[in-house]
C-alpha positions in Angstrom: -22.8 -168.3 -113.1 -20.5 -165.7 -114.6 -18.8 -163.7 -111.9 -16.3 -161.6 -113.8 -16.0 -158.1 -112.3 -18.5 -158.9 -109.5 -18.6 -157.2 -106.2 -20.3 -158.4 -103.0 -21.3 -155.9 -100.3 -22.7 -157.1 -97.0 -23.8 -154.5 -94.5 -26.0 -153.7 -91.6 -26.4 -150.6 -89.4 -23.1 -151.2 -87.7 -20.7 -152.2 -90.5 -20.1 -152.7 -94.2 -17.8 -155.1 -96.0 -16.9 -154.9 -99.7 -15.6 -158.1 -101.4 -14.3 -158.6 -104.9 -14.8 -162.0 -106.5 -11.5 -163.4 -107.7 -11.4 -166.0 -110.4 -8.9 -168.9 -110.1 -8.2 -171.2 -113.0 -6.3 -174.5 -112.8 -5.7 -177.4 -115.2 -6.6 -180.7 -113.6 -5.8 -183.6 -115.9 -6.9 -182.2 -119.2 -9.8 -180.1 -117.8 -9.8 -176.4 -117.0 -11.2 -175.9 -113.5 -12.5 -172.5 -112.5 -13.1 -171.5 -108.9 -14.0 -168.3 -107.2 -12.8 -166.8 -103.9 -13.7 -163.5 -102.1 -11.1 -160.9 -101.3 -12.0 -158.3 -98.7 -11.4 -155.0 -100.4 -12.8 -152.6 -97.9 -14.5 -152.6 -94.4 -16.0 -149.8 -92.4 -17.9 -149.3 -89.1 -20.8 -147.0 -88.4 -19.9 -146.0 -84.8 -23.1 -144.0 -84.1 -25.2 -147.2 -84.6 -23.3 -148.8 -81.7 -24.0 -146.0 -79.2 -26.7 -146.5 -76.6 -29.6 -143.9 -76.7 -28.8 -142.6 -73.2 -25.3 -141.8 -74.4 -26.7 -139.7 -77.2 -29.5 -137.8 -75.3 -28.1 -137.5 -71.8 -27.1 -134.2 -70.4 -25.0 -133.5 -67.3 -28.2 -133.6 -65.2 -29.3 -137.0 -66.6 -32.1 -138.0 -68.8 -34.7 -135.5 -67.4 -37.1 -134.0 -69.9 -36.9 -136.8 -72.5 -40.1 -138.7 -73.0 -40.3 -142.2 -74.4 -41.7 -140.8 -77.6 -38.8 -138.4 -78.1 -36.4 -141.2 -77.6 -38.3 -143.4 -80.1 -38.2 -140.5 -82.7 -34.5 -140.0 -82.1 -33.9 -143.7 -82.6 -35.8 -143.7 -85.8 -33.9 -140.6 -87.0 -30.5 -142.3 -86.1 -31.6 -145.4 -88.1 -32.6 -143.3 -91.1 -29.3 -141.3 -91.1 -27.3 -144.5 -90.8 -29.2 -146.1 -93.7 -28.4 -143.0 -95.8 -24.8 -143.2 -94.8 -24.6 -146.9 -95.8 -26.3 -146.1 -99.1 -24.0 -143.1 -99.8 -21.0 -145.4 -99.1 -22.3 -148.1 -101.4 -23.0 -145.5 -104.1 -19.4 -144.1 -103.7 -17.9 -147.6 -103.9 -19.9 -148.4 -107.1 -19.0 -145.1 -108.7 -15.3 -145.7 -108.0 -15.0 -149.4 -108.7 -17.5 -149.7 -111.6 -18.4 -153.4 -111.2 -20.4 -155.2 -113.9 -22.6 -156.6 -111.2 -23.3 -156.1 -107.5 -24.6 -158.7 -105.0 -25.9 -157.0 -101.9 -27.0 -158.3 -98.5 -28.7 -156.0 -95.9 -31.1 -156.9 -93.0 -34.7 -157.6 -94.0 -36.4 -155.0 -91.8 -34.4 -152.2 -93.4 -33.7 -153.6 -96.9 -36.4 -151.6 -98.7 -35.3 -148.3 -97.2 -31.7 -149.0 -98.3 -32.8 -149.8 -101.8 -34.8 -146.6 -102.0 -31.7 -144.6 -101.0 -29.4 -146.2 -103.6 -28.4 -144.2 -106.7 -29.7 -145.2 -110.2 -26.1 -146.2 -111.1 -26.0 -148.6 -108.2 -29.4 -150.0 -108.9 -28.3 -150.6 -112.5 -25.5 -153.0 -111.5 -27.5 -154.6 -108.6 -28.0 -158.1 -109.8 -28.9 -159.9 -106.5 -30.3 -158.5 -103.3 -30.6 -160.7 -100.2 -32.7 -159.3 -97.3 -30.5 -160.8 -94.6 -27.7 -159.8 -92.3 -24.6 -161.6 -93.6 -21.9 -159.3 -92.2 -20.6 -162.0 -89.8 -20.8 -164.8 -92.3 -17.5 -166.5 -93.1 -16.2 -165.2 -96.5 -15.7 -168.8 -97.7 -19.5 -169.4 -97.3 -20.7 -166.0 -98.4 -20.7 -166.6 -102.2 -23.0 -169.6 -101.8 -25.8 -167.4 -100.5 -25.9 -165.6 -103.9 -25.8 -168.7 -106.1 
């Protein structure tokens, strides 16, 4: 697999990590050995996604007046906004870094929504998309998910 100028982005509603694939060459005996390693280039947190709903909707008198349906709608709106934030950040990274290919991992239940929110430029370089939450995956193992 050719990985020159490849970027890996793993994200969920709480955080995003951008890795650049680094190529390492070594001569072993008479053979050229090529290996790849990931370098964390950028990481960000989405703080609003970590807040509990009662912290967002509570007033000084408590949670009076908020029905379950209203809270559900607020939760859906928060997810939608966070997905848009993640997509905008990915789009900005791609526009700035201009990789040849992008490998992306985002949780299955929200993956389609994220893909819809990505720009055409980002979709053009998106080579592999994994519908899984790999944010906490060790970077030494991360590349193997995309092979």
